[in-house]
Every structure is written in C-alpha cells, then in structure tokens.
C-alpha positions in Angstrom: 3.5 26.5 45.8 1.6 23.6 47.6 0.3 25.2 50.7 -3.2 26.7 50.5 -6.3 24.4 50.8 -8.3 24.3 47.5 -10.8 21.5 48.2 -12.1 20.0 51.6 -14.6 17.2 51.5 -15.8 16.2 54.9 -17.8 13.0 55.8 -19.5 13.0 52.4 -22.4 10.6 51.8 -24.1 10.1 48.4 -27.1 7.8 48.1 -29.1 6.8 45.0 -32.7 6.1 45.8 -33.8 3.4 43.3 -36.8 1.2 43.0 -34.8 -1.6 44.4 -33.6 0.3 47.5 -30.9 2.8 48.5 -27.5 2.5 46.9 -24.9 4.1 49.1 -22.5 5.0 46.4 -20.3 7.2 48.7 -20.4 6.3 52.3 -18.8 8.9 54.7 -15.5 9.9 53.0 -13.1 12.8 53.9 -10.1 14.2 52.1 -8.4 17.5 51.2 -6.6 18.8 48.2 -4.1 21.6 48.3 -3.2 24.1 45.5 -0.9 22.5 42.9 -1.4 19.0 44.4 -2.4 15.9 42.4 -4.6 13.4 44.1 -5.3 9.9 42.6 -8.5 8.1 43.6 -8.1 4.4 42.7 -10.3 1.3 43.0 -12.4 -1.1 41.0 -15.4 -0.1 39.0 -18.4 0.8 41.2 -16.4 1.9 44.1 -17.6 5.5 44.1 -14.7 7.2 42.3 -16.6 8.9 39.6 -19.6 9.8 41.8 -17.1 11.5 44.1 -15.7 13.6 41.2 -19.2 14.5 39.9 -20.2 15.7 43.4 -17.4 18.3 43.2 -18.9 19.6 39.9 -22.4 19.6 41.3 -23.5 16.9 38.9 -25.3 14.6 41.2 -28.9 14.4 39.9 -32.0 12.3 40.7 -32.2 9.6 41.8 -28.8 10.5 43.4 -28.6 12.9 46.4 -26.0 14.1 48.8 -27.4 13.0 52.2 -24.5 14.0 54.4 -21.3 15.9 54.8 -20.1 18.9 52.8 -17.9 19.9 49.9 -15.9 23.1 50.2 -14.2 24.2 47.0 -12.3 27.5 46.4 -14.5 29.4 48.8 -17.8 27.7 47.7 -20.0 25.2 49.6 -20.9 23.1 46.7 -23.9 21.1 48.1 -25.7 24.3 49.1 -25.3 26.1 45.7 -28.1 26.4 43.2 -27.9 25.1 39.6 -27.4 28.7 38.4 -24.6 29.3 40.8 -22.9 26.0 39.8 -23.0 26.8 36.2 -20.7 29.8 37.0 -17.9 27.6 38.4 -18.3 24.6 36.1 -15.7 24.9 33.3 -14.5 28.1 34.9 -13.0 27.2 38.4 -13.3 23.4 38.0 -13.3 21.3 34.8 -13.5 17.6 34.1 -12.2 15.4 31.3 -14.7 12.6 30.9 -13.9 9.0 30.2 -15.6 8.5 26.8 -14.2 11.0 24.2 -16.6 9.6 21.6 -19.8 10.6 23.3 -18.6 13.6 25.2 -18.1 15.9 22.1 -21.0 17.2 20.1 -20.8 15.5 16.6 -22.6 18.4 14.8 -20.3 21.2 16.1 -16.7 21.8 15.0 -14.0 21.4 17.7 -13.3 25.2 17.5 -16.9 26.1 18.2 -17.0 23.7 21.1 -14.0 25.2 22.7 -15.2 28.8 22.0 -18.5 28.0 23.6 -16.8 27.5 27.0 -15.1 30.8 26.5 -18.3 32.6 25.6 -20.1 31.3 28.7 -17.4 32.3 31.3 -15.2 35.0 29.6 -16.5 38.2 28.1 -14.4 38.3 24.9 -15.1 38.9 21.3 -15.3 36.0 18.7 -12.0 36.9 17.3 -10.3 36.7 20.8 -12.2 33.3 21.4 -10.9 31.9 18.1 -7.3 33.0 18.9 -7.6 31.4 22.5 -8.9 28.2 20.9 -6.0 28.0 18.4 -3.7 28.6 21.4 -5.2 25.8 23.4 -5.1 23.3 20.5 -1.3 24.1 20.2 -0.9 23.8 24.0 -2.3 20.2 23.9 -0.2 19.2 21.0 -2.6 19.1 18.2 -0.8 19.5 14.8 -2.1 22.1 12.3 -4.4 23.8 14.7 -5.8 26.3 12.4 -7.0 23.4 10.1 -8.2 21.2 13.0 -10.2 24.1 14.5 -12.8 23.8 11.7 -13.0 20.0 11.8 -15.7 17.9 13.4 -15.0 15.3 16.1 -15.4 12.4 13.5 -12.5 13.8 11.6 -10.3 13.5 14.7 -8.5 10.2 15.9 -9.3 8.9 19.4 -6.1 10.5 20.9 -6.8 13.8 19.2 -10.4 13.8 20.5 -9.0 13.4 24.0 -6.6 16.1 23.5 -9.4 18.4 22.2 -11.4 17.5 25.4 -8.4 18.6 27.6 -8.2 21.9 25.5 -11.9 22.5 26.3 -11.4 21.7 30.0 -8.5 24.1 30.2 -10.2 26.9 28.2 -11.0 29.1 31.3 -7.8 28.2 33.2 -9.5 26.3 36.1 -7.9 25.9 39.5 -8.9 22.2 39.6 -8.9 19.7 36.6 -10.6 16.3 37.2 -9.6 13.6 34.8 -12.1 10.7 35.1 -10.4 7.6 33.5 -9.1 10.0 30.9 -6.8 7.3 29.2 -8.7 4.1 29.8 -10.3 3.9 26.2 -7.0 4.6 24.4 -4.3 2.3 23.3 -1.1 2.1 25.4 1.0 4.4 23.3 -1.6 7.2 23.2 -2.2 6.7 26.9 1.4 7.5 27.6 1.3 10.6 25.4 -1.9 11.9 27.2 -0.3 11.3 30.6 2.9 13.0 29.5 0.7 15.9 28.2 -1.0 16.2 31.6 2.2 16.2 33.5 3.5 19.0 31.3 0.3 21.0 31.6 0.4 20.7 35.4 4.0 21.9 35.4 3.2 24.9 33.1 -0.1 26.0 34.6 0.2 25.0 38.3 -3.2 23.7 38.7 -4.4 21.0 41.1 -5.6 17.8 39.6 -7.8 14.7 40.6 -7.0 11.5 38.7 -9.9 9.0 38.7 -8.4 5.7 37.7 -8.3 1.9 38.2 -4.8 1.9 37.0 -2.2 2.0 39.7 0.5 2.8 37.1 -1.3 5.9 36.1 -1.5 7.0 39.8 2.2 6.3 40.3 3.1 8.4 37.3 0.9 11.4 38.1 -0.1 11.7 41.7 1.3 13.2 44.9 -1.2 11.3 47.1 -3.7 8.5 46.6 -7.0 7.6 48.1 -7.9 3.9 47.7 -11.7 3.4 47.5 -13.7 0.3 48.0 -17.6 0.1 48.3 -17.9 3.9 48.7 -15.3 4.2 51.4 -11.7 5.3 51.4 -10.0 2.4 53.0 -6.5 3.8 52.7 -5.0 7.2 52.1 -1.4 8.4 51.8 1.5 9.6 49.7 2.6 7.8 46.7 5.5 6.2 48.7 3.0 5.3 51.5 0.7 3.5 49.2 3.1 1.7 47.0 5.9 0.8 49.4 4.0 0.7 52.7 0.3 -0.1 51.8 -1.3 -1.8 54.7 -5.0 -2.4 53.9 -5.5 -5.8 52.5 -7.4 -4.4 49.5 -4.4 -2.0 48.7 -2.1 -5.1 49.0 -4.4 -7.0 46.6 -4.4 -4.2 44.0 -0.6 -4.0 44.0 -0.2 -7.9 43.7 -2.6 -7.9 40.8 -0.6 -5.1 39.0 2.1 -5.9 36.4 5.6 -5.0 37.3 8.9 -4.6 35.4 10.6 -7.1 37.8 10.6 -10.5 36.1 10.9 -12.3 39.5 7.5 -10.8 40.4 5.9 -11.5 36.9 3.1 -13.7 38.2 0.0 -11.7 39.0 -2.3 -12.7 42.0 -5.9 -11.5 41.3 -8.2 -10.5 44.1 -10.8 -13.3 44.5 -14.4 -12.8 44.6 -16.5 -9.7 43.4 -17.2 -6.4 44.9 -20.2 -6.3 47.4 -23.7 -5.3 46.4 -24.1 -1.6 47.5 -27.8 -2.4 48.1 -26.8 -4.7 50.9 -23.7 -3.2 52.5 -22.4 -5.4 55.5 -22.1 -4.1 58.9 -18.3 -4.7 59.1 -15.5 -3.9 56.7 -16.8 -4.0 53.1 -13.7 -6.0 52.0 -14.0 -8.7 54.7 -15.9 -11.2 52.4 -13.0 -11.2 50.0 -10.2 -10.8 52.5 -8.1 -13.9 53.3 -6.9 -12.4 56.7 -10.4 -11.5 57.8 -11.3 -12.0 61.5 -14.6 -12.3 63.2 -14.7 -8.6 64.1 -14.1 -7.6 60.5 -17.6 -9.0 59.6 -19.4 -7.3 62.6 -17.9 -3.8 62.8 -16.2 -1.2 60.4 -12.9 -0.3 61.8 -11.8 3.3 62.5 -8.9 4.9 60.6 -5.4 3.9 62.0 -2.9 6.6 61.4 0.6 5.2 60.5 2.0 8.7 59.8 0.4 12.2 59.8 -0.7 11.6 56.2 -1.0 7.9 55.9 -4.0 6.1 57.3 -5.8 2.8 56.8 -9.1 1.4 58.0 -8.2 -2.2 58.9 -8.7 -4.3 62.1 -5.4 -6.1 61.4 -3.6 -2.8 62.3 -5.3 -2.6 65.6 -4.4 -6.3 66.2 -0.7 -5.5 65.4 -0.7 -2.5 67.7 -2.2 -4.6 70.5 0.1 -7.4 70.1 3.1 -4.9 70.1 1.9 -3.3 73.3 1.6 -6.8 74.9 5.1 -7.9 73.8 6.5 -4.5 74.8 
C-alpha cells in the first residue's frame, strides 16, 4: 500500500570542490518517495541524477560534499551518519544496481560468492543457508540452471545475465528501496526489455520502492509512478507520469519529449534540443536552461523562477507559467 513516507530529500545541495572551482552538481532539490512507489529521475548526462542517487547511499566522497539540506530515509538522517552506520544500511535497507555490469562485479569471485557476501555482512546465517538463498535469488531473476551458474565467474555470463546477477545481489537482503542507475543503458534493446519486465515483476512481488535513474523517457513511462526532470543540478519539473508526458510545461521537458521517438508515424521526425548543457562551474543567475530555450525572456537570464504548482503533485520552475498566469488574470 502506497501511503507511508520512506524517503524525504529536502533542499539538498552537493558540491564538488575541484582545482578549477566549485561544481554544484546538485543544487537545492527536494522530493519525497512513499513505500511501494517508483520514482523516475530523468535528464541528460551530467544533470545530477546519479549524484543524487549516491547521496541516498551515503556514497558522496571527496572532493564531493553535501553542503546543504538533508536526506531522511527509513528513520535515518543519512548526511549525519558515520561510515560504520552507513555500512549497516547499504545493501540491507537500500541497494543500488550500477550502470556498468562489467566493472561492478569482482572478476575473481564466483557469482555465488558475491551474492553470499552481501548475506554474510547483513544477515547472520550459515553458509548452507546463504547458498540456498543465493540459488533462490538467481531463480527469482530468471537465470537458467542456477545451481551451475552459482559457481561460475562473471566472464562466463552474458551481459544480460551479469545485469540479472547484479539485481540478485541488490535484492539479497530484501531492501526497502532499490535504486537502478541506468541499469539497462549498456544492453541491447531486447535485453533491455527483458530487464525492465523483470524489474516490474519484482516490484509487484516484493512491494519495494524504486528509483529509476535514466535518460530514457521510454523507461520512465514503462516503470514509474512519478517523474522528476533534472537539469543542471535542479529539478525543473515534477509530477505523475500523466502530468509529465501529457501536460509537461517546462521547456526542457517539452524538448525531451520532442526528441524522443514515438510509435505515431505522423510524429516520426525528431526535434533535438539545440545547444549543450551549461558548465556547472559557471552556473548562470537565472534559469539554467535559458541559454538553450527558444522562448526565453529577459527575466529568465536574470533570476531563477520559483516552482509553479499546476496541481498538488505537479510543479514546474518556468517563468512562462508566471507570464501565462498574469496574462490570464489581466484577461479575466
């Protein structure tokens, strides 16, 4: 049942202190996630999606630092926890599926030992019980001949099987929250579809919450209940799947939708977003998308807009919405 709050991120700011200056990778974002809910975080590379995910795991290390806001997850205040405390919840209460399955698995350990390692850290069970659980997990994620595969090494698995093995590892301790960081981007289209179908099935069976980090709006449409659209470290629009895909109002959201292929032949031509993302070392005073926005006004370059709420759950940070509201009041 989707009712209790599991994750609450409030005004989070993460900066990387480099020799070239301060990179504001996450710049004052807020969102919540309820139990059983799936949230998609979408946007171009470098917009802050993965950094946001890693902050929930307590994986922000030097030169990165949380400089503002807070992260409350399942009764914990993440940014105030020690490394020893964080180790107790990583893999246990919250797990992550990393993007690159080739480098995320240890090449000198069997898949079975890697799954059992997570169980030995967080669960007090015998080796026999850990092995039985590992077999159960490989079956759960759809790996054929699990008893044989348990003793094989990562190089003996195909790309799709390695990703399934990583999902099995992430599920080992039955976490309340599973984060998938571009979990299908390095796979071919057929395997992508199989992995997404697997994640949907696992969510239904286990009832866990999920965060899908992706640049693919199709993945978000398939998997998610709500979507946060990120650009230059900020959430520029947030809402339900219907809000974003049918009533998206921020010009960056509109651009993403226009540059995404559809099944409708009449809308077959794609319109790319012109320009390149801004340099996070030199963030402008106004809306970060203004330099690429065809509808940008003078105020867009000078001041960051506040969030305009279109419904209780749908908001967008765009000066055009303020303009429309003002014009509507004048005409009314």
